[in-house]
Each structure stands twice: as structure tokens, then as C-alpha cells.
C-alpha positions in Angstrom: 16.7 -39.6 14.9 16.5 -40.1 18.7 13.3 -40.1 20.7 14.0 -36.7 22.2 14.7 -35.2 18.7 11.5 -36.8 17.4 9.5 -35.4 20.3 11.0 -31.9 19.8 10.1 -32.1 16.1 6.5 -33.0 17.0 6.4 -30.2 19.5 7.6 -27.7 16.9 5.0 -28.9 14.4 2.3 -28.6 17.1 3.4 -25.0 17.9 3.3 -24.1 14.2 -0.2 -25.6 13.8 -1.4 -23.6 16.9 0.1 -20.4 15.5 -1.7 -20.9 12.1 -5.0 -21.8 13.9 -4.8 -18.5 15.9 -3.9 -16.6 12.7 -6.9 -18.1 10.9 -9.2 -17.3 13.7 -8.0 -13.7 13.8 -8.5 -13.4 10.0 -12.1 -14.6 10.3 -12.8 -11.8 12.8 -11.8 -9.1 10.3 -14.5 -7.5 8.2 -15.1 -8.6 4.6 -13.8 -5.9 2.3 -16.2 -6.5 -0.6 -17.3 -3.0 -1.5 -15.5 0.3 -2.1 -17.4 1.8 0.7 -16.1 -0.7 3.2 -12.6 -0.2 1.9 -12.9 3.6 2.2 -14.3 3.3 5.7 -11.5 0.9 6.7 -8.8 3.5 5.6 -10.6 6.7 6.4 -7.5 7.9 8.3 -5.9 8.5 4.9 -8.4 11.3 4.1 -6.7 13.9 6.3 -3.1 13.3 5.4 -1.1 16.0 3.7 0.9 13.7 1.4 -0.2 10.9 -0.8 0.0 7.5 0.9 -0.4 4.2 -1.0 -1.6 1.3 1.1 -2.0 -2.3 -0.1 -4.4 -4.6 1.6 -3.7 -8.3 1.0 -6.8 -10.4 1.1 -7.7 -14.1 1.6 -10.1 -15.9 -0.6 -13.0 -14.5 1.4 -11.9 -10.8 1.0 -10.7 -10.5 4.6 -7.5 -8.6 5.2 -4.5 -10.8 6.1 -1.8 -8.2 5.8 -1.5 -4.4 5.2 1.5 -2.5 3.9 2.1 1.2 3.4 3.8 0.9 0.1 4.7 4.5 -0.6 4.5 8.0 0.9 4.8 10.6 -1.8 4.4 14.4 -2.1 1.4 16.6 -2.0 0.4 15.5 -5.5 2.2 12.3 -6.4 3.4 8.9 -5.1 5.4 6.2 -6.8 3.7 2.8 -7.1 5.5 -0.1 -8.8 4.1 -3.6 -9.2 7.0 -5.2 -7.4 6.3 -3.2 -4.2 2.7 -4.2 -4.3 3.0 -7.9 -5.2 6.1 -9.0 -3.3 4.3 -8.9 0.0 1.2 -10.5 -1.7 3.3 -13.5 -2.6 4.9 -13.7 0.8 1.5 -13.5 2.5 0.0 -16.1 0.1 -2.7 -13.5 -0.7 -5.7 -14.4 -2.9 -6.1 -10.8 -4.0 -4.8 -7.2 -3.5 -6.7 -4.0 -2.9 -4.7 -0.8 -3.5 -5.8 2.4 -1.7 -4.4 5.8 -1.9 -5.4 9.3 -0.9 -5.6 12.6 -2.8 -4.7 15.3 -0.3 -6.3 17.9 -2.6 -9.8 16.7 -1.6 -10.6 15.6 -5.2 -10.9 11.9 -5.6 -11.0 12.0 -9.4 -8.2 9.7 -10.8 -5.3 11.3 -12.6 -3.9 10.0 -15.9 -1.0 8.5 -13.8 -3.6 6.8 -11.5 -5.2 5.2 -14.5 -1.9 4.0 -16.0 -0.6 2.5 -12.7 -3.9 0.7 -12.2 -3.6 -0.9 -15.7 0.0 -1.9 -14.9 -1.0 -3.4 -11.5 -3.9 -5.3 -13.0 -1.6 -6.8 -15.7 1.0 -7.8 -13.1 -1.7 -9.4 -10.9 -3.0 -11.4 -13.9 0.5 -12.7 -14.6 1.0 -13.7 -11.0 -2.4 -15.1 -10.4 -3.1 -12.6 -7.7 -5.8 -10.3 -9.0 -6.0 -6.6 -8.3 -9.4 -6.6 -6.7 -9.8 -2.8 -6.8 -7.9 0.5 -6.6 -9.7 3.0 -4.4 -8.8 6.6 -4.1 -10.0 8.4 -0.9 -10.2 12.1 -0.2 -12.1 14.5 1.9 -14.6 14.7 -1.0 -15.4 11.0 -1.0 -13.9 8.0 -2.8 -13.4 6.6 -6.3 -13.4 2.9 -7.2 -11.7 1.8 -10.4 -13.7 -1.5 -10.3 -17.1 0.2 -9.6 -16.4 2.6 -12.5 -15.7 -0.2 -15.0 -11.9 0.4 -15.2 -10.9 -3.0 -13.8 
């Protein structure tokens, strides 16, 4: 390797380190999402939507958001959620945990049987991958529901 190639290699590594340092600083400025209330507040915009939206928040070890994905947009009463759509971005982001949030356009934040079943599937997938499902929060005009807070996770 020539001196110029070595210098270019070092410059590239320095640029990568600077990028990751900026990303780490930005992540430390984000709020800690350690309660369902903070999560519901962070995604309050979902409350007024006419279709179900499923959003995954990917967290670092300090429960700060490092990435966000709208995983699914459904109908008035349903949305498809599959573990691969939730956990593939978590792996790519090296997330320490995942928060899943979806809205109920009806205004009733009570979980449906389908919500309960998908939460169990996501929790099992997270256990297998070593990326825990931190919570599944349902938001609506009538409030919010946390699976963790209600002992279902």
C-alpha cells in the first residue's frame, strides 16, 4: 500500500469516526422513552389518523430513539404486523430494544384479540433475536394502552 493510499484510508476512517460521533451526540439529545406516557406523547400525531398506522421505534441501551419506521398502514380497523418487518430494521440499526406503537382510529385504545396475539409473537421473536420488545403501545383519541404497564409483556 502506498503512502497516498494509506493516507486516504486513514482519512476515510477519521470521517467514519466523525460521523458516528455526531450520530451519538444526536442520539443523546433525544428524549428517554421509558414510560408509555412519553411514548404516547412522542407519537401523538397518530391519534388523529383515519387508518391504523404501525410505527416501530428502535432504541439504544438508554431507551433513546435511534431510528423510526412506519412499518404498516392498514385500514380503518386493521393493520398487518409481522415480526420480520419489525426486527429487520432493528438488526440493521443495532438496536438494543424495540417499541411498537399503533393507533386505533375508532378512539378506543382497548387492545383487540389480534393486538394481543401479535404482541405475543413480537415478544417471542425479540427474545429469539436478543432484541426485546420493550412495549407495545396503542394510542387513540381516548388515551393510550401499554401492554407492559398492563402486565401483558
